[in-house]
C-alpha positions as CSV (number, residue, x, y, z in Angstrom):
1,M,-21.7,-23.8,46.1
2,R,-23.0,-20.4,45.3
3,V,-20.2,-18.7,47.3
4,L,-17.6,-20.9,45.4
5,A,-19.2,-20.0,42.0
6,R,-19.1,-16.3,42.9
7,R,-15.5,-16.6,43.8
8,R,-14.7,-18.3,40.5
9,S,-16.7,-15.7,38.6
10,S,-14.9,-12.8,40.4
11,R,-11.5,-14.4,39.7
12,L,-12.4,-14.9,36.0
13,R,-13.4,-11.2,35.8
14,A,-10.2,-10.2,37.5
15,Q,-8.2,-12.2,35.0
16,I,-10.0,-10.8,32.0
17,F,-9.5,-7.3,33.4
18,E,-5.8,-7.9,33.9
19,A,-5.5,-9.3,30.4
20,V,-7.2,-6.2,28.9
21,L,-4.9,-4.0,30.9
22,D,-1.8,-5.9,29.8
23,S,-2.9,-5.7,26.1
24,R,-3.5,-1.9,26.4
25,A,-0.1,-1.5,28.1
26,V,1.6,-3.4,25.2
27,R,-0.2,-1.3,22.6
28,T,0.7,1.9,24.5
29,R,4.4,0.9,24.7
30,K,4.5,0.1,21.0
31,L,2.8,3.5,20.2
32,L,5.2,5.4,22.4
33,L,8.2,3.6,20.8
34,S,7.0,4.5,17.4
35,L,6.4,8.1,18.4
36,S,9.8,8.3,20.0
37,G,11.4,7.5,16.6
38,V,9.4,10.2,14.9
39,A,10.2,12.7,17.6
40,T,13.9,11.9,17.3
41,L,13.8,12.4,13.6
42,V,12.0,15.8,14.0
43,A,14.5,16.9,16.7
44,L,17.5,16.0,14.4
45,W,15.8,17.8,11.6
46,S,15.3,20.9,13.7
47,L,18.9,20.7,15.0
48,A,20.3,20.5,11.5
49,I,18.3,23.6,10.4
50,A,19.5,25.5,13.5
51,L,23.2,24.6,12.8
52,H,22.9,25.6,9.1
53,P,20.3,28.4,9.0
54,A,21.3,29.4,5.4
55,T,20.1,26.1,3.9
56,I,17.1,26.2,1.6
57,L,15.6,23.2,3.4
58,P,12.7,24.4,5.6
59,G,12.3,23.4,9.2
60,P,9.5,21.3,10.7
61,L,7.5,24.4,11.8
62,K,7.6,25.9,8.3
63,V,6.5,22.6,6.8
64,L,3.7,22.4,9.3
65,S,2.7,25.9,8.5
66,G,2.7,25.0,4.8
67,V,0.3,22.1,5.5
68,V,-2.0,24.4,7.4
69,D,-1.8,26.9,4.5
70,L,-2.8,24.2,2.0
71,A,-5.7,23.1,4.2
72,R,-6.9,26.6,4.7
73,R,-7.0,27.2,0.9
74,G,-8.7,23.9,0.3
75,L,-5.8,22.5,-1.7
76,L,-4.8,19.8,0.8
77,A,-8.0,17.8,0.4
78,R,-8.0,18.4,-3.4
79,H,-4.5,17.0,-4.0
80,V,-4.9,14.1,-1.5
81,V,-8.2,13.0,-2.9
82,A,-6.9,13.2,-6.5
83,S,-4.0,11.0,-5.7
84,L,-6.1,8.5,-3.8
85,F,-8.7,8.5,-6.6
86,R,-6.1,7.5,-9.2
87,V,-4.5,4.9,-6.9
88,T,-7.8,3.3,-6.1
89,W,-8.8,2.9,-9.7
90,G,-5.4,1.7,-10.9
91,Y,-5.0,-0.7,-8.0
92,V,-8.5,-2.1,-8.2
93,L,-8.1,-2.8,-11.9
94,A,-4.8,-4.5,-11.2
95,V,-6.4,-6.7,-8.6
96,L,-9.3,-7.6,-10.9
97,V,-6.9,-8.6,-13.7
98,G,-3.8,-9.8,-11.8
99,I,-5.5,-12.3,-9.4
100,P,-7.5,-14.3,-12.0
101,L,-4.6,-14.2,-14.4
102,G,-2.2,-15.4,-11.8
103,L,-4.5,-18.2,-10.6
104,C,-5.0,-19.4,-14.2
105,L,-1.2,-19.3,-14.9
106,G,-0.5,-21.2,-11.7
107,W,-3.1,-23.8,-12.4
108,W,-2.4,-24.4,-16.0
109,R,1.3,-25.0,-16.4
110,R,1.3,-24.9,-20.2
111,A,-0.2,-21.4,-20.1
112,D,2.4,-20.3,-17.5
113,R,5.2,-21.6,-19.8
114,A,3.8,-19.6,-22.7
115,V,3.0,-16.4,-20.9
116,N,5.7,-16.3,-18.2
117,P,8.6,-15.2,-20.5
118,F,6.5,-12.2,-21.6
119,L,5.8,-11.3,-18.0
120,Q,9.4,-11.6,-17.1
121,I,10.3,-9.3,-19.9
122,L,7.8,-6.7,-18.8
123,R,8.7,-6.8,-15.1
124,P,12.1,-5.0,-15.3
125,I,10.6,-2.2,-17.3
126,S,9.8,0.7,-15.0
127,P,6.1,1.8,-15.2
128,L,7.4,5.4,-15.6
129,A,8.9,4.4,-18.9
130,W,5.3,4.0,-20.1
131,I,4.5,7.7,-19.5
132,P,5.1,8.9,-23.1
133,I,3.0,6.0,-24.5
134,S,0.3,6.5,-21.9
135,I,0.0,10.2,-22.7
136,L,-0.1,9.3,-26.4
137,W,-3.0,6.8,-25.8
138,F,-5.0,8.5,-23.0
139,G,-3.9,12.1,-23.2
140,V,-2.9,14.3,-20.3
141,G,-5.3,13.4,-17.5
142,D,-6.4,10.8,-15.1
143,G,-6.5,8.0,-17.7
144,A,-2.7,8.1,-18.2
145,A,-2.0,8.1,-14.5
146,V,-4.4,5.2,-13.8
147,F,-2.9,3.2,-16.7
148,I,0.6,3.7,-15.2
149,I,-0.6,2.7,-11.8
150,F,-2.2,-0.4,-13.2
151,L,1.0,-1.4,-14.9
152,G,3.0,-0.9,-11.7
153,A,0.6,-3.0,-9.6
154,V,-0.7,-5.8,-11.9
155,L,2.6,-7.6,-12.4
156,P,3.5,-8.1,-8.7
157,I,-0.1,-9.3,-8.0
158,T,0.1,-11.7,-11.0
159,V,3.4,-13.1,-10.1
160,A,2.4,-13.5,-6.4
161,A,-0.8,-15.4,-7.4
162,T,1.1,-17.6,-9.8
163,N,3.8,-18.6,-7.3
164,A,1.2,-19.1,-4.6
165,V,-0.8,-21.6,-6.7
166,A,2.4,-23.4,-7.7
167,A,3.3,-23.7,-4.0
168,V,0.1,-25.5,-3.0
169,P,1.0,-29.0,-1.8
170,S,0.0,-31.6,-4.3
171,V,-1.2,-33.9,-1.5
172,H,-4.0,-31.4,-0.8
173,L,-5.0,-31.4,-4.5
174,R,-5.0,-35.2,-4.6
175,A,-7.1,-35.5,-1.4
176,A,-9.6,-33.0,-2.8
177,R,-9.9,-35.0,-6.0
178,N,-10.4,-38.2,-4.1
179,F,-13.3,-36.6,-2.4
180,G,-14.9,-35.9,-5.8
181,L,-14.3,-32.1,-6.0
182,G,-14.6,-30.6,-9.4
183,S,-12.3,-28.0,-10.9
184,R,-14.5,-25.1,-9.7
185,E,-14.9,-26.5,-6.2
186,L,-11.2,-27.3,-6.0
187,L,-10.4,-23.7,-6.9
188,V,-12.9,-22.2,-4.4
189,R,-12.5,-24.5,-1.5
190,V,-8.8,-25.6,-1.7
191,I,-6.6,-23.4,-3.9
192,F,-7.9,-20.0,-3.1
193,P,-7.8,-20.4,0.8
194,S,-4.3,-21.9,0.4
195,V,-2.9,-19.0,-1.7
196,L,-4.7,-16.2,0.2
197,P,-1.9,-15.4,2.7
198,Q,0.8,-15.1,0.0
199,L,-1.6,-13.3,-2.2
200,I,-2.3,-10.6,0.4
201,V,1.5,-10.1,0.7
202,G,1.7,-9.6,-3.0
203,M,-1.2,-7.1,-2.9
204,R,0.6,-5.2,-0.1
205,V,3.7,-4.9,-2.2
206,A,1.7,-3.9,-5.2
207,L,-0.1,-1.2,-3.2
208,G,3.2,0.3,-2.2
209,V,4.4,0.3,-5.8
210,A,1.1,1.9,-6.9
211,W,1.6,4.7,-4.4
212,L,5.1,5.3,-5.6
213,V,4.1,5.3,-9.2
214,V,1.2,7.7,-8.8
215,V,3.4,10.4,-7.3
216,A,5.8,10.2,-10.2
217,A,3.1,10.1,-12.8
218,E,1.4,13.2,-11.3
219,M,4.6,15.1,-11.8
220,I,4.2,14.8,-15.6
221,A,0.7,13.7,-16.7
222,V,-1.8,15.6,-14.6
223,N,-2.5,19.0,-13.0
224,S,-3.5,17.8,-9.5
225,G,-2.4,15.4,-6.8
226,L,0.6,15.3,-4.4
227,G,3.1,14.8,-7.2
228,F,1.8,17.8,-9.0
229,L,1.9,19.8,-5.7
230,I,5.6,19.2,-5.3
231,V,6.5,20.2,-8.9
232,D,4.1,23.2,-8.8
233,A,5.5,24.4,-5.5
234,R,9.0,24.2,-6.8
235,N,8.2,26.1,-10.0
236,A,5.9,28.7,-8.4
237,G,8.3,30.8,-6.3
238,N,10.5,28.0,-4.8
239,R,8.0,27.1,-2.1
240,Y,10.2,24.5,-0.5
241,D,8.0,24.4,2.5
242,L,5.2,23.1,0.3
243,V,7.6,20.7,-1.5
244,V,8.6,19.1,1.8
245,A,5.0,19.2,3.0
246,G,4.0,17.2,-0.1
247,M,6.8,14.7,0.7
248,V,5.7,14.3,4.3
249,L,2.1,13.8,3.2
250,I,3.1,11.1,0.7
251,G,5.0,9.3,3.5
252,V,2.2,9.6,6.0
253,I,-0.5,8.4,3.6
254,G,1.7,5.6,2.3
255,Y,2.3,4.5,5.9
256,G,-1.4,4.5,6.5
257,L,-2.1,2.4,3.4
258,D,0.6,-0.1,4.5
259,V,-0.9,-0.4,8.0
260,G,-4.3,-1.1,6.5
261,M,-2.9,-3.9,4.4
262,R,-1.0,-5.4,7.4
263,R,-4.2,-5.5,9.4
264,L,-5.9,-7.3,6.5
265,E,-2.9,-9.7,6.4
266,R,-3.4,-10.5,10.1
267,T,-7.1,-11.2,9.8
């Protein structure tokens, strides 16, 4: 019996080891596939610069040199932190306002009928259209940028929460009431778990909008951040290597934020 148990234990360990190796192999293949796409893009970029050397667009090496120069002068961390600071505050405020508001509108249909037309009127208005008003209200600084980010993120979150509550099957609500759940328990134990997947999707979309908006807002309303870096590099001696470096940093950080939200969505 002991020999049989040892054999089963060794087989189980071997199966677990093989499963771990297969999982690592799958992750490695996915990573290599992603890197191959980036490498192909960089190669095509370098080829285009080599075929047209007179173009003002810098090559990958010059852009990388620009990023290193920013890091060496301490400007890279300053601009990245400034952008993330504004996005964090604007996005957190949008979550704190949008989720409760959306849950309330989805739960109370009369409130939704009264407020929804107002939201639908605001939704097509670009957050950037609020820049003059935000500067008038908050002045040139972080307050104006945070307000614009808040406007860009709060509406997608609110609409996602409202639609998610409206999509909860009524049979679940009736069953919960039959078990004697009150309104508060119904919200916490039934509605919120049901709407959470769709709500996270809305938060992911809103985070992407917030990152897009902060870059545009920083080109006008502040004197730091990645958006300001692009405009300042263009005006201060046509430093197109820094312009493209800012664009690359925006894309990389935005991709990182989206990856984080996708992991949250899978948990």
